[in-house]
C-alpha positions as CSV (number, residue, x, y, z in Angstrom):
1,X,-12.5,33.5,-5.4
2,X,-8.8,34.0,-4.9
3,X,-7.0,35.5,-1.9
4,X,-3.3,36.1,-1.3
5,X,-1.4,34.9,1.7
6,X,1.1,37.8,2.0
7,X,3.6,35.7,4.0
8,X,3.8,32.8,1.5
9,X,3.1,35.0,-1.6
10,X,1.2,32.1,-3.0
11,X,-2.4,32.0,-4.4
12,X,-5.0,30.0,-2.4
13,X,-8.1,29.2,-4.4
14,X,-11.2,28.7,-2.2
15,X,-13.2,25.6,-3.2
16,X,-16.6,26.4,-4.5
17,X,-17.9,23.2,-2.8
18,X,-16.3,22.8,0.6
19,X,-19.0,20.4,1.6
20,X,-17.9,18.0,-1.2
21,X,-14.3,18.5,-0.4
22,X,-14.9,17.5,3.2
23,X,-17.5,14.9,2.5
24,X,-16.5,12.4,-0.1
25,X,-13.6,10.2,0.9
26,X,-13.7,11.5,4.5
27,X,-14.6,9.4,7.5
28,X,-14.3,12.0,10.3
29,X,-13.0,15.6,10.9
30,X,-12.0,17.0,14.2
31,X,-13.2,19.8,14.3
32,X,-15.1,20.3,11.0
33,X,-16.5,23.8,11.8
34,X,-13.0,25.0,12.6
35,X,-11.6,23.5,9.4
36,X,-14.3,25.1,7.4
37,X,-13.5,28.4,9.1
38,X,-9.8,28.0,8.2
39,X,-10.6,27.2,4.6
40,X,-12.8,30.2,4.2
41,X,-10.2,32.5,5.7
42,X,-8.1,32.1,2.6
43,X,-5.0,31.4,4.6
44,X,-2.5,28.9,3.1
45,X,-2.7,25.9,5.4
46,X,0.1,23.5,6.3
47,X,-1.2,20.0,5.7
48,X,0.8,17.4,7.6
49,X,1.1,13.8,6.3
50,X,3.5,11.5,8.0
51,X,4.6,8.0,6.9
52,X,6.4,5.1,8.6
53,X,9.2,4.0,6.3
54,X,9.2,0.5,7.9
55,X,7.6,-0.6,4.6
56,X,8.5,0.9,1.3
57,X,5.3,0.3,-0.7
58,X,2.1,2.3,-1.1
59,X,-1.2,0.6,-2.0
60,X,-4.7,1.9,-3.0
61,X,-5.6,2.1,0.7
62,X,-3.0,4.8,1.2
63,X,-4.2,6.5,-2.0
64,X,-7.5,7.5,-0.3
65,X,-5.7,10.0,1.9
66,X,-3.2,11.0,-0.8
67,X,-6.0,11.9,-3.2
68,X,-7.5,14.1,-0.5
69,X,-4.2,15.8,0.1
70,X,-3.9,16.4,-3.7
71,X,-7.3,18.1,-3.7
72,X,-6.2,20.5,-0.9
73,X,-2.9,21.0,-2.7
74,X,-4.7,22.0,-5.9
75,X,-6.4,24.8,-3.9
76,X,-3.0,26.2,-3.1
77,X,-2.4,24.7,0.4
78,X,1.1,23.4,1.5
79,X,1.7,19.7,2.1
80,X,4.4,18.9,4.6
81,X,5.5,15.2,4.2
82,X,7.2,13.9,7.3
83,X,9.5,10.9,7.0
84,X,9.3,9.0,10.3
85,X,12.9,8.0,10.4
86,X,12.9,8.1,14.2
87,X,9.6,6.4,14.8
88,X,10.6,3.7,12.4
89,X,13.3,2.8,15.0
90,X,10.6,2.3,17.6
91,X,7.7,0.6,15.9
92,X,4.1,1.5,15.9
93,X,1.6,-1.4,16.0
94,X,-1.1,0.6,14.2
95,X,-3.8,-1.7,15.5
96,X,-1.9,-4.8,14.6
97,X,-0.9,-5.6,18.2
98,X,2.6,-6.5,17.2
99,X,5.9,-4.6,17.6
100,X,7.5,-3.7,14.3
101,X,11.3,-4.4,14.1
102,X,13.6,-1.5,14.5
103,X,15.3,-0.4,11.3
104,X,18.8,0.8,10.5
105,X,19.3,4.3,9.1
106,X,20.2,2.7,5.8
107,X,17.0,0.7,5.6
108,X,15.0,3.8,6.5
109,X,16.6,5.8,3.7
110,X,16.1,3.0,1.1
111,X,12.4,2.5,2.1
112,X,11.8,6.3,2.1
113,X,13.2,6.7,-1.4
114,X,10.9,4.0,-2.7
115,X,7.9,5.4,-0.8
116,X,8.4,9.0,-2.1
117,X,8.7,7.8,-5.7
118,X,5.3,6.3,-5.3
119,X,3.9,9.1,-3.2
120,X,4.6,11.6,-6.0
121,X,2.6,9.5,-8.4
122,X,-0.4,11.0,-6.7
123,X,0.8,14.2,-5.0
124,X,2.6,17.1,-6.8
125,X,6.3,16.9,-5.9
126,X,6.9,20.6,-6.6
127,X,4.3,21.7,-4.1
128,X,5.4,19.4,-1.3
129,X,7.8,20.2,1.6
130,X,9.7,17.1,2.8
131,X,10.9,16.9,6.4
132,X,12.7,14.2,8.3
133,X,12.1,13.7,12.0
134,X,15.8,13.6,12.6
135,X,15.9,17.3,11.8
136,X,14.5,18.0,15.2
137,X,14.9,14.8,17.2
138,X,18.6,14.6,16.6
139,X,18.8,17.7,18.8
140,X,16.7,16.2,21.6
141,X,18.5,15.2,24.8
142,X,17.2,13.1,27.7
143,X,15.8,16.1,29.5
144,X,13.7,17.1,26.5
145,X,12.4,13.6,26.1
146,X,11.3,13.6,29.8
147,X,9.6,17.0,29.4
148,X,7.7,15.6,26.4
149,X,6.6,12.5,28.3
150,X,5.4,14.7,31.2
151,X,2.7,16.1,29.0
152,X,0.7,12.9,29.0
153,X,-0.3,10.2,31.5
154,X,-0.2,6.4,31.2
155,X,-3.9,6.4,31.5
156,X,-4.1,8.6,28.4
157,X,-1.9,6.2,26.5
158,X,-3.9,3.2,27.5
159,X,-7.0,4.9,26.0
160,X,-5.6,3.8,22.7
161,X,-7.6,0.7,21.7
162,X,-4.8,-1.7,20.8
163,X,-2.8,-0.7,23.8
164,X,-5.8,-1.2,26.1
165,X,-6.6,-4.6,24.6
166,X,-3.0,-5.9,24.9
167,X,-2.8,-4.5,28.5
168,X,-6.0,-6.2,29.5
169,X,-4.9,-9.5,27.9
170,X,-1.6,-9.4,29.7
171,X,0.4,-9.1,26.5
172,X,3.6,-6.9,26.6
173,X,3.7,-3.3,25.6
174,X,7.2,-1.9,25.2
175,X,7.8,1.5,26.8
176,X,9.2,2.6,23.4
177,X,5.8,1.9,21.8
178,X,4.2,4.4,24.3
179,X,6.6,7.0,23.0
180,X,5.5,6.6,19.4
181,X,2.3,8.7,19.7
182,X,4.2,11.4,21.5
183,X,6.9,11.6,18.9
184,X,4.3,11.7,16.1
185,X,2.5,14.4,18.0
186,X,5.7,16.5,18.4
187,X,6.0,16.4,14.6
188,X,2.9,18.5,14.4
189,X,4.5,21.0,16.8
190,X,7.8,21.0,14.8
191,X,6.1,21.8,11.5
192,X,3.3,23.9,13.0
193,X,0.6,21.8,11.2
194,X,-2.8,23.3,10.6
195,X,-4.3,19.9,9.5
196,X,-3.1,16.4,9.9
197,X,-4.3,13.7,7.5
198,X,-4.5,9.9,8.3
199,X,-6.7,6.9,8.2
200,X,-9.4,6.5,10.7
201,X,-7.3,3.9,12.5
202,X,-4.8,6.8,13.3
203,X,-7.4,8.8,15.2
204,X,-5.7,8.4,18.6
205,X,-2.3,9.6,17.3
206,X,-3.8,12.6,15.5
207,X,-5.6,13.7,18.6
208,X,-2.4,13.4,20.7
209,X,-0.8,15.9,18.2
210,X,-3.8,18.2,18.6
211,X,-3.5,18.0,22.4
212,X,0.3,18.6,22.4
213,X,0.1,21.6,20.2
214,X,-2.5,23.2,22.5
215,X,-0.3,22.6,25.6
216,X,2.7,24.1,23.8
217,X,0.9,27.3,22.8
218,X,0.0,26.5,19.2
219,X,-3.4,26.5,17.6
220,X,-4.5,22.8,17.7
221,X,-4.4,21.1,14.3
222,X,-7.5,19.9,12.7
223,X,-7.7,16.1,12.1
224,X,-9.0,14.8,8.8
225,X,-9.4,11.0,8.7
226,X,-10.2,9.0,5.7
227,X,-12.0,5.6,5.5
228,X,-10.1,2.3,5.4
229,X,-10.3,0.8,2.0
230,X,-11.3,-2.9,2.1
231,X,-8.8,-5.2,0.5
232,X,-9.3,-7.6,-2.5
233,X,-10.5,-10.3,-0.1
234,X,-13.6,-8.3,0.7
235,X,-13.1,-8.8,4.4
236,X,-10.3,-6.8,6.0
237,X,-8.7,-3.4,5.4
238,X,-6.1,-3.4,2.5
239,X,-2.7,-4.4,3.9
240,X,0.4,-5.7,2.4
241,X,0.9,-8.1,5.3
242,X,-2.5,-9.7,4.6
243,X,-1.7,-10.0,0.9
244,X,-5.0,-8.4,-0.1
245,X,-3.5,-5.2,-1.5
246,X,-3.2,-3.5,-4.9
247,X,0.1,-1.6,-5.1
248,X,0.2,1.7,-6.9
249,X,3.5,0.9,-8.5
250,X,2.4,-2.5,-9.8
251,X,2.5,-3.0,-13.6
252,X,-0.7,-1.8,-15.3
253,X,-1.7,-5.4,-16.4
254,X,-1.3,-6.7,-12.9
255,X,-3.1,-3.8,-11.3
256,X,-6.0,-4.1,-13.8
257,X,-6.4,-7.8,-13.1
258,X,-6.4,-7.3,-9.3
259,X,-9.1,-4.7,-9.5
260,X,-11.2,-7.0,-11.6
261,X,-10.9,-9.6,-8.8
262,X,-12.5,-7.5,-6.1
263,X,-15.9,-8.7,-4.8
264,X,-18.9,-6.9,-6.4
265,X,-19.8,-5.5,-3.0
266,X,-16.7,-3.3,-3.2
267,X,-17.3,-1.7,-6.6
268,X,-19.0,1.5,-5.3
269,X,-16.6,1.9,-2.4
270,X,-13.6,1.8,-4.8
271,X,-15.3,4.2,-7.2
272,X,-16.0,6.7,-4.4
273,X,-12.7,6.6,-2.6
274,X,-10.1,6.2,-5.4
275,X,-11.6,7.8,-8.5
276,X,-13.0,11.1,-9.6
277,X,-16.2,9.7,-11.2
278,X,-18.9,12.3,-10.3
279,X,-21.3,11.6,-7.5
280,X,-24.3,11.7,-9.8
281,X,-22.8,8.9,-12.0
282,X,-22.0,6.9,-8.9
283,X,-25.7,7.1,-7.9
284,X,-26.6,5.7,-11.3
285,X,-24.2,2.8,-10.8
286,X,-25.7,2.2,-7.4
287,X,-29.2,2.1,-8.8
288,X,-28.2,-0.1,-11.7
289,X,-26.6,-2.6,-9.3
290,X,-29.7,-2.6,-7.1
291,X,-32.0,-3.1,-10.1
292,X,-29.7,-5.7,-11.6
293,X,-29.6,-3.8,-14.9
294,X,-25.9,-3.8,-15.3
295,X,-23.3,-6.5,-15.3
296,X,-20.9,-5.9,-12.4
297,X,-18.0,-6.8,-14.7
298,X,-18.8,-3.8,-16.9
299,X,-18.5,-1.5,-13.9
300,X,-15.3,-3.2,-12.7
301,X,-13.7,-2.7,-16.1
302,X,-14.6,1.0,-15.9
303,X,-13.2,1.1,-12.4
304,X,-9.9,-0.6,-13.4
305,X,-9.6,1.8,-16.4
306,X,-10.1,4.8,-14.1
307,X,-7.5,3.7,-11.6
308,X,-4.8,2.6,-14.1
309,X,-5.2,5.7,-16.2
310,X,-4.8,7.8,-13.0
311,X,-1.5,6.2,-12.1
312,X,-0.3,5.6,-15.6
313,X,-2.2,6.9,-18.6
314,X,-5.2,6.2,-20.8
315,X,-3.2,4.2,-23.4
316,X,-1.8,1.8,-20.8
317,X,-5.2,1.4,-19.2
318,X,-6.6,0.4,-22.6
319,X,-3.8,-2.0,-23.2
320,X,-4.3,-3.5,-19.7
321,X,-8.0,-4.0,-20.5
322,X,-7.2,-5.7,-23.8
323,X,-4.7,-8.0,-22.1
324,X,-7.3,-8.9,-19.4
325,X,-9.9,-9.8,-22.0
326,X,-7.5,-11.9,-24.0
327,X,-5.8,-13.7,-21.2
328,X,-8.5,-14.0,-18.5
329,X,-11.7,-13.9,-20.4
330,X,-10.6,-15.7,-23.5
331,X,-7.9,-17.7,-21.7
332,X,-5.3,-16.9,-24.3
333,X,-1.6,-16.6,-23.6
334,X,-0.3,-13.0,-23.2
335,X,1.8,-11.6,-25.9
336,X,4.6,-10.7,-23.5
337,X,5.8,-13.2,-20.9
338,X,8.6,-12.7,-18.4
339,X,11.6,-14.9,-19.2
340,X,13.6,-16.8,-16.6
341,X,17.0,-18.3,-17.6
342,X,17.7,-22.0,-16.8
343,X,21.2,-22.2,-15.4
344,X,23.1,-25.0,-13.7
345,X,22.9,-23.1,-10.5
346,X,19.1,-22.9,-10.7
347,X,18.8,-26.6,-11.5
348,X,21.0,-27.5,-8.5
349,X,18.8,-25.5,-6.2
350,X,15.5,-27.0,-7.4
351,X,16.6,-30.6,-7.6
352,X,19.4,-31.7,-5.4
353,X,17.9,-31.0,-1.9
354,X,14.6,-32.8,-2.6
355,X,15.5,-35.6,-4.9
356,X,18.7,-37.1,-3.6
357,X,17.0,-40.4,-2.7
358,X,15.2,-40.5,-6.1
359,X,18.3,-40.2,-8.2
360,X,17.5,-36.8,-9.7
361,X,20.6,-35.2,-8.2
362,X,22.3,-32.7,-10.5
363,X,25.0,-31.6,-8.0
364,X,28.1,-33.8,-8.3
365,X,27.7,-34.4,-12.0
366,X,27.9,-32.4,-15.2
367,X,24.8,-30.6,-16.0
368,X,23.9,-30.9,-19.7
369,X,23.4,-28.1,-22.1
370,X,19.9,-26.6,-21.6
371,X,18.9,-27.0,-25.2
372,X,19.4,-30.7,-25.1
373,X,17.8,-31.8,-21.8
374,X,14.7,-32.0,-19.7
375,X,14.8,-31.9,-16.0
376,X,12.8,-33.3,-13.1
377,X,12.3,-30.5,-10.5
378,X,10.5,-29.8,-7.3
379,X,7.7,-27.5,-8.2
380,X,7.6,-25.7,-4.8
381,X,11.3,-25.1,-4.9
382,X,11.2,-23.9,-8.5
383,X,8.3,-21.5,-7.8
384,X,10.3,-20.0,-4.9
385,X,13.5,-19.6,-6.9
386,X,11.9,-17.9,-9.9
387,X,9.8,-15.5,-7.8
388,X,6.3,-17.0,-8.3
389,X,5.9,-17.9,-4.6
390,X,7.2,-16.3,-1.4
391,X,8.0,-19.6,0.3
392,X,7.6,-23.4,-0.1
393,X,4.5,-23.3,2.1
394,X,3.1,-20.5,-0.2
395,X,4.0,-22.6,-3.2
396,X,2.2,-25.6,-1.7
397,X,-0.8,-23.5,-1.0
398,X,-1.0,-22.4,-4.6
399,X,-0.6,-26.0,-5.8
400,X,-3.4,-27.1,-3.4
401,X,-5.6,-24.4,-4.9
402,X,-4.8,-25.8,-8.4
403,X,-3.5,-22.4,-9.3
404,X,-0.2,-23.7,-10.9
405,X,0.1,-24.9,-14.5
406,X,3.2,-26.0,-16.4
407,X,2.9,-26.2,-20.1
408,X,-0.9,-26.1,-19.7
409,X,-0.9,-29.0,-17.3
410,X,-2.5,-28.3,-13.8
411,X,-0.2,-29.3,-10.9
412,X,-2.4,-31.0,-8.3
413,X,-1.8,-31.3,-4.6
414,X,-1.2,-35.0,-4.9
415,X,1.4,-34.5,-7.6
416,X,4.5,-36.7,-7.9
417,X,7.6,-35.5,-6.1
418,X,8.9,-34.1,-9.3
419,X,7.6,-32.5,-12.6
420,X,9.4,-32.2,-15.9
421,X,10.5,-28.9,-17.3
422,X,12.4,-28.0,-20.4
423,X,13.5,-25.1,-22.5
424,X,10.4,-23.1,-23.5
425,X,8.2,-24.4,-20.7
426,X,5.6,-21.9,-19.6
427,X,4.6,-21.7,-16.0
428,X,1.4,-20.0,-15.0
429,X,0.4,-19.1,-11.4
430,X,-3.1,-17.8,-10.9
431,X,-4.7,-15.7,-13.6
432,X,-2.0,-13.1,-14.2
433,X,1.5,-14.4,-13.6
434,X,3.3,-16.1,-16.4
435,X,7.0,-17.2,-16.8
436,X,8.8,-18.8,-19.7
437,X,12.0,-20.8,-19.2
438,X,14.8,-20.0,-21.6
439,X,18.4,-20.9,-22.0
440,X,20.9,-19.5,-19.5
441,X,23.6,-19.3,-22.0
């Protein structure tokens, strides 16, 4: 069935299966009956999705809501993407009970550009309206801010779980943090949102938007909340800060390998939330896992192919699978390895500060040509400098886990204070990260 929104002059296709649209990949809807009524009306709805540009990267956890947005978009509804350039300067704990640092306008713009590039890997760019909060908040003066704050009480703000727990524990809550839900709520007023999308952990903020619209004479938005995808650790929600994430812009090989590393218990959740595999087939997977008639690795490979193909294409998904089988299962070296150049500057950084007492200093003397020398280096320093570890402590953790190999030798936690590297040395960290050292000339 097709109806025409005369104002927008755009076709809106009513879903033949609204129950499935509002069922799979949905944690809660407020209010479902009202949303169903809106969908059946044939009116082209304005779907609000906001993002905090404090961090530039999107992972599969974000993709759960983005896929649902795309489904609505394919029916002809209008996505309104709001860049939270004002709220990024305030900080929203989002359940983390910490205050995010305030960002400069330049940082916000840079993060937003990266975010949107990834956002449009899932959502149709041509059918998305992008709005910046500064479009309306730049015009706000102090009197308007005070009028906005008058719409809610402190008691209402403390109903938010993370605020309540911090207040009870005597931990500080900045006044600016209390403003965050109000500003996000005003976004809904500014764009006249019909539906706001977000993770289930954003329920409070979405409800504040619904309340504010009502008090300001608008029809209150519906709130569609998606489940939180569990991260690769199998314990906590996917989060970049926890390191248990799979980024949607990661290279296909890395993405495939990370998906293969998830616990078996997450296979069905990932299939349900981030793939289009039919429900009937998912039920077959569930039964096969229960009956122990399928190897979980077989399903993980299917899962990894589905996700990589969705974000890249079928060919790259097949290549990633072949790489995984060769490198991880057969323990062969990958055909393509990232190359890092050995330069005098690099050598000085990874030797001088650690080995001054041991006589391995390269600063203060001529560094020989790379093709004729071997060098004794600090492995933690080297891993940091070439991007295989975030910090020395992270490098030491990887070494303690016996996850670091140089020229096929495992580096143990009781390793000597130095290890030998040379041109052509191959460093492997974990199962998927390889680097080959080459001449800096």
